[in-house]
C-alpha positions as CSV (number, residue, x, y, z in Angstrom):
1,M,6.6,10.5,-13.4
2,I,4.1,10.2,-10.9
3,R,1.2,12.6,-10.8
4,I,0.9,14.0,-7.3
5,G,-3.0,14.3,-7.2
6,K,-3.7,10.8,-8.8
7,N,-1.5,8.5,-6.8
8,I,-2.8,7.2,-3.3
9,D,0.8,6.6,-2.2
10,V,1.8,10.1,-3.1
11,E,-1.4,11.5,-1.1
12,E,-0.3,9.4,1.9
13,I,3.4,10.1,1.8
14,I,2.5,14.1,1.5
15,G,-0.2,13.4,4.4
16,Y,1.8,12.1,6.7
17,V,4.7,14.0,6.6
18,R,2.8,17.5,6.4
19,R,-0.2,16.8,8.5
20,I,0.6,13.9,11.2
21,Y,4.3,14.1,11.8
22,P,6.4,16.9,10.5
23,G,10.0,16.4,10.8
24,V,10.0,12.6,10.3
25,T,12.8,10.8,8.8
26,V,12.9,9.4,5.5
27,E,13.2,5.7,6.9
28,E,10.2,6.6,9.5
29,V,7.8,7.5,6.4
30,I,8.6,4.4,4.7
31,S,8.2,2.2,7.6
32,T,5.3,3.6,8.7
33,I,3.6,3.0,5.2
34,L,5.1,-0.3,4.5
35,E,3.6,-1.3,8.4
36,R,0.0,0.0,7.5
37,V,0.1,-1.7,4.3
38,V,0.7,-5.2,5.8
39,E,-1.9,-4.6,8.2
40,D,-4.4,-3.6,5.7
41,T,-3.8,-6.3,3.2
42,S,-1.8,-9.2,4.8
43,E,2.1,-10.2,3.9
44,F,3.4,-9.4,0.6
45,K,4.2,-12.4,-1.8
46,D,7.7,-13.4,-3.5
47,D,9.6,-9.9,-4.1
48,K,6.5,-7.6,-4.3
49,F,7.7,-6.4,-1.1
50,G,11.1,-4.7,-2.1
51,A,9.3,-3.8,-5.1
52,Y,6.8,-1.6,-3.3
53,A,9.2,-0.2,-0.9
54,L,11.5,0.9,-4.0
55,K,8.5,2.4,-5.2
56,L,7.9,4.5,-1.8
57,Y,11.4,5.8,-1.7
58,L,11.2,6.6,-5.3
59,I,8.1,8.9,-4.9
60,L,9.5,10.4,-1.7
61,G,12.5,11.0,-3.8
62,Y,10.6,12.9,-6.3
63,L,8.4,15.0,-3.7
64,I,11.4,16.0,-2.3
65,H,13.6,16.7,-5.6
66,Y,10.6,19.0,-7.2
67,G,10.3,20.9,-4.0
68,V,6.7,19.3,-2.8
69,L,8.2,18.4,0.4
70,I,11.3,19.8,2.1
71,L,14.4,17.7,3.2
72,V,15.8,19.2,6.3
73,K,18.9,17.9,7.9
């Protein structure tokens, strides 16, 4: 399981959804974070982009599942 306070990706997702842009969609959260990472570090090599995107989707899914973030339709 992902520790909420110890993971920079978790903190970034929570901060983005709660503070910067409440009401954002799942796709917008993931694409914004991926864009920022590419700008900061350069392009991903091989299939690391897909693996990192999957990791972000899993983190967001855990946060919604355990009630840390609320998904509103």
